[in-house]
N, C-alpha and C positions, 0 to 999 in steps of 0.2 A: 846628643846624638842618639842615645838609646831611646829618649823620649820621642824623637822624630820617627825612629824605626817602629816604635810601638804604635804611634798614631797611624803610620802608613799601613801597618799590619791590620789594625782595626778597620781602616777604610777599605782595605782589600776584602776583608771578611764580610763587611757590610755590602760591598758591591756584589760579591759572590752570592751572598744570601739573597740579595735583591733579584739577581738573575735566577737563582733557584726558585724563589717564590713565583716569579713570572712563568718559568717553565712548568712548575707544578700546576699553576692556574690554567695555563694553556692545555696541559695534558688532561685536566679534569673537564674542560669544556669540549674536548674533541672526543665525542662519544660515538658509539656504534650501536645500531639497532641489532639487538641480540635475538629477540623473539617478537612475533606480531600476530595477533588475531584480528581480522577485519570482519569475520562472520558472514561475508557475502555469499558463501556457499552453504550456509547452515540450513538444515531442514528440521522440521518439528520432530522432537524425540520424546516418547513417553517412557515411563519407568520400565526397566532400568535404563537410565540415560547413558549412552556410550561416551567414552572419552572423546573430546573434541581437540584434534591436533591443531597446533599453530599453523596459520596460513603461510608463515614464513619463519625460518630459523637460520641463523648464521652457523649453527652447529649441525649435527647430523640430522637427517630426516626423522620426523616424529619424536625427536628428543624432548620437545616441549609439548605439553598437552594440558587441557582443562579437565579435571575430574569432578563430576557432580557426586559428592560423597553423601550417602545416606547413613545416618548414625545407627549403630547396632541397637537392636531392640525396638526399632520403629514398627508400628502396627502395619499390617498388610492393607488396612483400609485408610492409611494416612493420606490426608489432603485430597480426598475425592471431592473437591469443592466445586463451586460454580464457575471458576475461572480456568478450568482445564486440569485441575489436579497438579501433582508434582511433575514438572517437566520443564524443558526449555524449548523455545521455538523462536523462529525469526520474526522480527518486527521492523518496520521501515524506519530508517534514519536519514533525513534529508538535511541534517545540520551541516552548515558550511563554516561556522565560526569556531575556532579552536578545535577543529575536528580531530587532530592528532593522527589523521590518515597518513599512511606511509606507502612507499613504492607505487604511487600513482593510483591507489585504490579509490574507487568511486564510493559515494555515500552508501548505496545499497542497503543491506540488512544490518540490524543489530541483534543481539541475543537477549531475549526476554526470559528471565528466571522466575517462574510462576510459584506463588505460595511457598517460599523457601524457608520460612522462619520456624517451622515446627521441628523438623528433624533432618535438615539438609544443610550442607555447606559447600562452598566452592573452593577447590584446591588447585591452584595454578602451579604445575610442575615446570619450573623455569631454571634449568641448570645454567650456571654462570661460568662454566669452565673457560679460563683465559681472560676473565673480565673482573674489573673492580668498579667502585663508585657507581653502584647500581641504583637505577631509578625506575619505579613502576608507575605507569601512567595509563589512565583509561577514561572513557566518557561514560557518564552515568545519567540515567533518568528514572525517576520514581513514578509509579502509576498514580499515586495520590497521597495526600497527607492524612486522610481519614481511614485508610485501610491498608493492610499489608505491612510492609517493613518500614520502620522509622529510623533504624540505626544499622550501620554496617560496622562490624568489629573485626579488626585486623590482627593477624599474628603470622609468624613464619617459622619454618623448621629448617635446620641445616643438616639434619640427619635422616631425611626421607620420611618425616612424619612421626618419628619416635617421640620427640619432645617438641614443644612449641615455645616461642619467645614473643614478647611484646615490647620489651624495654628498648629505649633509644629511637623508636620509630618517629617519623614526622609525617603528618597528613596535611597537605596543602600548606606546608611551612610551620604548622603548629606541632608541638611535642605531645602528641596524643596517639591513641591507638583505635579511635572510633571516628565515625562520620555520621552526623545528623542529616539524613536526607530530606527531612521535612523543614529544616531551618533555613536552608538557602534556596531562594527562588530559582536559581539556575538549574536545579535538579527536578523541578516540578513542571507538570503540564506537558507542553510540547517541546521543552528545551532540554538538550543534553548539556551537562556541565563537566568540566575537567576535574579529575581527581589525580593528585600526584603524591607518591609515597616514597620515602627514602628510609634507609636502615641505620642511620646515625653512624656511630663509630664502631659498630660490630663488624670486625674484619672477617668473621667466619662465614659471612655470606659470599665473600669474594672467591672466585675460582672454585666454586662448589658445585659438583655434579648432582648433589642431592637436595638442592634448594627448592622449597615449596612455599608459596605465598597463599595464605588462607583468608577467606572472607566468610564470617558467620553473620547471621541476621537476628535482629531483635525487633518485634513488632509492637504496635500500639493498639491493635484490635484483635479480632479472631484470626484463625490460622488458615482460613479457606478461601481467601481472596487477596488481591494485591500482588504486585510484582516489582522487581527492579530490572532495569535494562542496561546492558553493557555494550560498548562498541570501542573499536580501535584500542585494544589492550596491548601495551608494549612493555618490554624490558629493554632499557638502554644501559650500556656500560662502557667503561674505558678499558682497552686491553690490546693485546698483541696476537689476536687470533687470526690475523691476516685480513685482507680486505673481504667484505661480505660478497658472497656470490651474487650474480645478477638476479633480479626478482624472477620468481617462477612464471612460466607462461600461463596467463590467466585470461579467460574470456568471460565477461560479465554481461548478461542479457539486460537490456533496458526496456524494450518493448517487443512484442505485446506484453500486457500485464495479465498475470494469472487471474482468471475469473471473467475475462472479457467475453462479450457476446458479439459474434460477427454473423453477417448474412452473405450468401453467395453474391459475387460481383462487387462487393465492397473492397475498397483499396485501403490497406493499412501498412504502416512502416514496421519492418523488423529492424531493430537497432541494437547495437551492442558496443561495449568497450573492450578492446583487446590490448593487453600489455605484452603479448608474445612478440618475439622478434625473429622467430625461426620459420614461421609458416604464414606468409601473407595471403595465400589463397585459402579462403574460408568458405566451406561448402555449407549451404543452408538447406535443411531437410525438414519434412513435415510428417508428423505421426498422428494417427487417429486412435491409438490405443495406449495413451498415457506414457508414450516414449519407449514402449517395449520394442517396437520396430519402427523404422523410418524408411518406408518404401519409396517415398516421393522426394526427389531432389528439386528444390525450387530454383536454385541458381548458385553462382559462385561470385563472391566479392573478393576483389584483389587488392583493395586499399588496406594499408597498414593502419593500426590504431582504431579510432572510433569509426564505425561504418553503419550504413543504412541500406536497406533493400525494400523496394516497394512491392508488396505482395497483393495480388488480386485473389480474394477468398474463393476457393473452389466450391463446387456443388458436392460437398462431402459432409453429410450430417454427422456430427459427433459432439459428445459432451466431454471428451477426453483428448482434445487437441493439444499437441505439443509442437514446438519448433526447436530445432537444434542447430548449433553453429560449430563446425569442426575445422581446425586449421591443418596445414600440411604435416605438422608434427604430432597430430593426434589429440591436441588439446580441444576439449569439447565443453560447451555450455548448453543448457536447454531451459525452456520456460513453458509453463502450462500448469494446470489444464485450462483450456478455454473452450468455448462453445461455438459451433457453426450451426446455425439454424436456418434451413431453407424455408422461406416464407410461403405458406400454402395460399392457394387462390382465395380461400375463404377466411383469411386472417382477420381477426377482430380485436387483437391486442394493439392498442394505440401507443401506449408508453409503458415501460417496465423498468423498475430499479431492483436489481438483485443484491446490490451493495457488496458483492464479493471482491471488487477492486478497491474498496475503501480500506486502506492500510495505514492511514496517517491520522494523527491527532491535529485538529485545527482549533485554535483558541481565538475567541472573539477579541477584537473585531475583524480578524483576518480569516474568516470562514469563507471559502470559495463556493460558488454555485456547484451543485453536484449534478452532472448531466445524467439523463436516463441511459441505462445500459442498452436499451433497445427502443427504437421509434419506428413505427410503420413507414415503409417507403412512401415518399411524397408528403409525409407529415413532419414538420420541423421538430427537432429533438427537444424534449422537455427538460426541465431542470428544477432542482430544489434550492430555494433561497433561505438562508438563515438571516432573518431580518431583525435588526436591533431597534428597539423602541427608544423614545426620547427619555432622558433623565434616568438612566439606570441607577439603582442603588449602589452604594459603595461596597456592599457585601456581595454583589453579583459576580459570579465567576463562571459564566457559561462557556461551553465549548462542545465540540462533537468529536467522537472517535468511533472505532469499530468495536464490536462485541460479538461473541459467537452467535451465529444466525440459526435459522430453522428452515424446514421445508414447507411449512404452512403457507398455502397459496403460491407455491413456487411454480414458475412457468419456464418454457423453452429449455428444459433439462437442467436448470440451475440447481446446484447442490447447496447444503446448509450454509457453508462458508461463513461470511460476515453479516452482521446486521449493523444498522446505524443507531448509535447511542447518542441521544440528545441530553446533555448533562445540565442540571439545574436550570431548566428552561422557563420556570414560571414567573420570574421577576420582570424581565425586560426584553424578551424576545418572542418571536413567533415563526412558524414555518410557512412558507409560501410554495406551493407546488404549481409551477408554471407548466401547463399541459395543453399545448395546441392539439386540437381535435380535427384538423383539416381532413375532410373526406369521410368522416364517421358521424354516426348519430346513435342516440340511446346510450348515453355515457354513464358508467358506474366506476367507482373506485373500490379497491379492496387492498388490505395490507395485514400483515402479521404484526401483533403488538405484544410487548411485554413491559411491565412496570417494575422498577427495582424494588419497591416496597410501598406500603400504604402511607408512609410518611413523606413520600415524594409528591410529584404532581398527581392530583386526584381526579381531575376532569380535563377532557379535551373538548374545546368548543370549536364548532365548524361553521365557516361561511365560505362563499364563493364569489368570484367576480367574472363578469362577461366582457369587461372593458380593460383588461390588462392590469387590474388592481386599483383602479381609480375609485370605484364604489364596491361595497360588499353587501351580499344578500344572504339571509338565513332561511328565508321562506322556501318550503318545498323539499327540504332535505329529509332523507330517511336514514336511520342508523340501525343496522342489523334488522331491517324490516319495519322498524317503528318510526313514526313521524316525530322527529326530534332533531335538535342540532347540537347535542352534547353526548359524550360517552363517559360513563363512570369507570375509570381504570382501576378502581380498588376492587372490582369484582374478581373472584378467585381465578377465573380463567386467564386473567392477564397478570397475575402476581407471581413473579419469579421467586419471591421469598417464601411463598406457600410451600414450595417443594423445589429444592435446588436441582437444576437441570430440567425443570418442567418445560413443556413446549410453549411456544407463543400462542396467543389467542387470535381468532379470526375477526376482522372488522370489515363490514361492507357498507359503503356509502352510496345511496341512490339519490335521485332527484325528482321522485314522484312523477308528475306530468310536465316538469320543466323541460323545455327543449332549447333554451337560449344558449346552452353550452355546446350544442351540436354543431359540427363543422365550423368551429370557432377558434381562430388563431390566438385570441386574447383570453382564453379561459384560464383562471387561476383558482386553486383551492387552498384554503387557509386553515391552519390549526393554531389555536391559542390555548395555552395551558393554564389551568386553574389549580390553586393550592391554598389551603387554609391552615396547613399544619407546620410548614417550615419556612415560610417567607421567601421561598425561592432560592435558598442557599444550599440545598442538598436534594438528592433524588434524581432519577432520570427515567425517561421513556425510551424504549428500543423499538425500532421499526425494521421490518424485512419484507421483501417481495411486494413492494408497492406496485400495484397494477392498475392501469387505466384501460377499461374494456369498453367495447361498443356492442350494441345489438345488431347493427347492420351498417353497410357503407352508404354513403350519400350518392344517389344516382340522379344528378341534375347538372345543369350548366353552371351551378355555383362552384363546381370544382374544375371549371375551365374546360368543359367538354367542347371540342371544335364542332361546328356545324358541318363542315366539309373539309377533309384533309386533302390538300393539294400535294402531289408528288413533286417535291422541290429538289430531291436528290434520289439516286437510284440505289435500292436495297437488293442485295443478292445473298443467298437464293431467296426467292419469294414465289411460292410458299416456303417457309423455313422449318427446320427440325431442331438442330442442336445450336446453331448460331446464325447470325446475320452479319454482313459486312457492307461497308459503304465508304466512299471518300469523304473526308472532312470538308464540308462546304465553306469553311472559313479558314483564313490563314492565321489562326491563333488557337490557343487552347480552348476547349469547349466543355460544357456540361451536357451529358447525354441522358435523356429520360425516356423510358419505355412506358407507355400508358395504355390501359385497357380502354374499351369504348365508352366507359362511364367517365373517363378523364382521370381515373385514379392511377398514380404512379406505382408501377410494380417493379421497376428496376431503375437504377440511376448510377452514374459514375462520372468521373472527370477524365478527359482524354486530351492528349496533345499531339498524337500521331497524325500523319496525313491520311492514313487508311485505318479505319476503326472497325474492330470486331467485337460483337456483343454476344455473350453466351445466353441463349434463350431456352436451353433444355429444360429448365425448371418451370417454364410457363405452361399453363393449360392451353389446350387447343382453342383457337378463336382468332379474332381480329385485333390488331394492335397498331399503334403508330409510334414513331420515334420523333422526339423533339430535340433538336440540337441548337444550343444557344452559345454564341460567342462570349467568352469571358472578357474579351477586350472591349467590345462595342455593345453587347446585350442583344444583338440581332438574332432572330430565330428562323429556323427552317424546319419543316416537318415532312414526313413521308409515312405511308401506311404499309403494313405487311400482314401476312396471314401465318399463324403458327399451326402446323399440322399435329 
């Protein structure tokens, strides 16, 4: 009997223990988001870098923050290097796999920590009051394996930074306190990878208002370049702090993109993501002074969540354009700067790339075409192709990204912003510049150029095509005034390494007496890179302000000049001053083009209304005609008017 009772007692204990284990496991898997940085509102910061508050915290406001800590005794000239010196700034992150995004945050920005390995460290103040079973998670991307930081070293403090611990930590499941950011492909190039850190059996991190998590850096080269990029940094824990408050009201701008170039009459989308639930009426305003004032209300969007608004660009010249969106509760987001460029009657810029909207790394073979930031009205938009050649070597690792730009050869009010960096291009790729020249003649190209060093690509070889890239011609090309088809980029004016922070050099490409690229929709210019030093596995060329210019416009029937315009619909007023209006002659959406008497398009738009109004205030006095084409059938009608 005693034996039976003993067995029953043991069974009861085992059952209870089993339930206890289950309850404990369930408790550990029911975690709460304690703190979260998504960096979507991050702006560039130079030394001293201010504290960066968490975008969300279940504890009191501003209780969690990131401290960019500069070690005592650091020289005042520290890290004044070629990648922006010691600072943090935003960098794009479009990662969608394992994003660790919370609270409905969109991809948006990540934080780039530049040149940090000399005398700086990141200290994440993450109080854990009320929580246990802590897990730190973040996304990481390293700029390269050859420069900057190769290792992250982790430690933590339970007493506000007085002392630091490393024992018992796990990094991605391994019992270590470091992370090799060059060893794992998921952290390199254009990919963000997940880092997950726990604190082992150290119970002093739990329910601790003074907890700090620290990251220091160790590099494999010099201290003046390279960076690590962070996104979606979170602290999760298990606790009884009560249910988390609702996510804060946030509006995130999607378009327009900073650095865009617009022309009056152009239609563009203002789009944004809104997580706010208290103010569904969102007022959209326009500023010409970098957001200091917003005197112009564009409209009000009443939809909740993601929204768009179609904006017709006004005749308001500015290089400091901003758009803001504000909801009923006062939550505001803004984006800019961008450029509004009224096209003069004597415009001779055919295509222009400022590259200021290039904010993403693209790795081959997934490099998209890069459209021109500006194309003359009536001329198809040009684009740059990153063309892969056959049988690339196994060592080839080409891609493109952005790099600090310059004002050399800048146009339309563009600022230094970004340039285009073409990495390791000599082995198996070339650049094709598809540049339609409809309506123009006397074509020249110019661009700003910088080479990373003399050990990278040493020569640029030039050819062109007049048949869309089927055949290539080198005859008749001039480079910086000399009859030749190559450029030696090891010359000092193009060498970034000769003086860190040195300006780009100027390159001008002419075509001597060649006229076959005039008024040619199939004109393509090609650059092939030559390299005898590195075999194509290192080095880069950087481009900015690529401009296609003309000596004059084409005045002939070759640009579809009508011999006689028949009045097929009625334009009022005629003569016109600031605008014209007319009834849509088709029962469908239409494309509307305003042409001068040479047949050159000076204004164009897409319309769907039954009554159409066109702003003509920017046109010079003279005679014009309007061509309306049905988007459904392709049928056209025309009418003439006079601008006073």
